[in-house]
C-alpha positions in Angstrom: 107.9 -205.0 -6.6 108.1 -201.2 -6.8 111.9 -201.4 -6.9 111.6 -203.6 -10.0 109.4 -201.1 -11.9 111.6 -198.2 -10.8 114.8 -200.0 -12.0 113.3 -201.2 -15.3 111.0 -198.3 -16.0 112.8 -197.3 -19.2 112.7 -200.9 -20.5 109.0 -201.2 -19.9 108.4 -197.8 -21.5 110.5 -198.7 -24.6 108.6 -202.0 -24.9 105.3 -200.1 -24.7 106.3 -197.7 -27.4 107.4 -200.5 -29.7 104.0 -202.2 -29.2 102.2 -199.0 -29.9 104.3 -198.4 -33.0 103.6 -201.9 -34.3 99.9 -201.5 -33.8 99.9 -198.2 -35.6 101.8 -199.7 -38.5 99.4 -202.6 -38.8 96.4 -200.3 -38.8 97.8 -198.0 -41.5 99.1 -200.8 -43.6 95.6 -202.5 -43.6 93.9 -199.2 -44.4 96.3 -198.5 -47.2 95.9 -201.9 -48.7 92.1 -201.6 -48.7 92.1 -198.1 -50.1 94.5 -199.0 -52.9 92.5 -202.0 -54.0 89.2 -200.2 -53.6 90.2 -197.2 -55.8 92.0 -199.2 -58.5 90.6 -200.9 -61.6 92.1 -204.4 -61.6 92.3 -206.6 -64.7 94.7 -209.3 -65.5 95.7 -212.9 -65.2 96.8 -214.2 -61.8 100.6 -214.9 -61.7 100.8 -215.8 -58.0 98.5 -216.3 -55.0 99.8 -216.4 -51.5 98.5 -216.3 -47.9 99.8 -213.4 -45.7 99.2 -212.3 -42.1 99.2 -215.9 -40.8 96.5 -217.0 -43.1 94.2 -214.1 -42.7 94.9 -212.1 -45.8 95.5 -213.0 -49.5 98.1 -211.4 -51.8 97.6 -211.7 -55.5 100.2 -210.9 -58.1 99.0 -210.2 -61.6 101.0 -210.7 -64.8 101.6 -206.9 -65.0 103.6 -207.3 -61.7 101.0 -205.5 -59.6 100.5 -207.0 -56.1 97.2 -206.6 -54.2 96.7 -207.6 -50.6 93.1 -208.0 -49.4 91.0 -209.7 -46.8 88.3 -211.9 -48.4 84.9 -211.5 -46.9 81.9 -213.3 -48.3 81.5 -215.1 -51.6 78.4 -214.4 -53.7 76.3 -217.4 -54.4 77.8 -219.7 -51.7 81.0 -220.3 -53.6 84.0 -221.8 -51.9 86.8 -219.6 -50.4 89.0 -217.5 -52.6 92.2 -219.5 -51.8 90.4 -222.8 -52.7 89.1 -221.4 -56.0 91.8 -219.1 -57.3 94.7 -220.5 -59.2 97.6 -219.3 -61.4 96.3 -218.5 -64.9 92.8 -217.5 -63.8 91.7 -213.9 -64.6 90.8 -211.3 -62.0 89.1 -208.0 -62.6 87.4 -205.3 -60.6 86.0 -201.9 -61.5 87.3 -198.8 -59.6 85.4 -197.9 -56.4 84.0 -201.4 -55.9 84.6 -203.9 -53.2 83.8 -206.9 -55.4 86.5 -208.9 -57.2 85.4 -211.0 -60.2 87.4 -214.2 -60.6 87.1 -215.9 -64.0 88.0 -219.5 -63.9 87.7 -221.2 -67.3 84.0 -220.5 -68.2 82.9 -219.9 -64.6 82.6 -216.4 -63.0 82.8 -216.1 -59.2 82.4 -212.8 -57.3 84.2 -212.2 -54.0 84.0 -209.2 -51.7 86.8 -207.9 -49.7 86.6 -206.0 -46.5 88.4 -203.2 -44.5 90.1 -204.6 -41.4 90.9 -202.2 -38.6 93.3 -204.4 -36.6 
């Protein structure tokens, strides 16, 4: 067994470094996505809604071609999930320095919070 580790030590080390690099990238990408959306004022109609990160995150593209990726947390007032409610043509807005998105669907207003994910 020791001979195996000695022979393939560089392969194991390289694999470990790749894993650490991927974990670091995921952490910083999630942090950057949260900070960008948190600090930005958002207003516009939804052009596209898609699921990312294997169904964990949501990416919304507005008509002005801005794309925002976020992790929906809880809905105010017991509304259904963001993906079940949001559709192309609905309006989305958010003031700067707020973690609450306002989805306007016809005459209905639904508020969704988004969270910072550290993994």
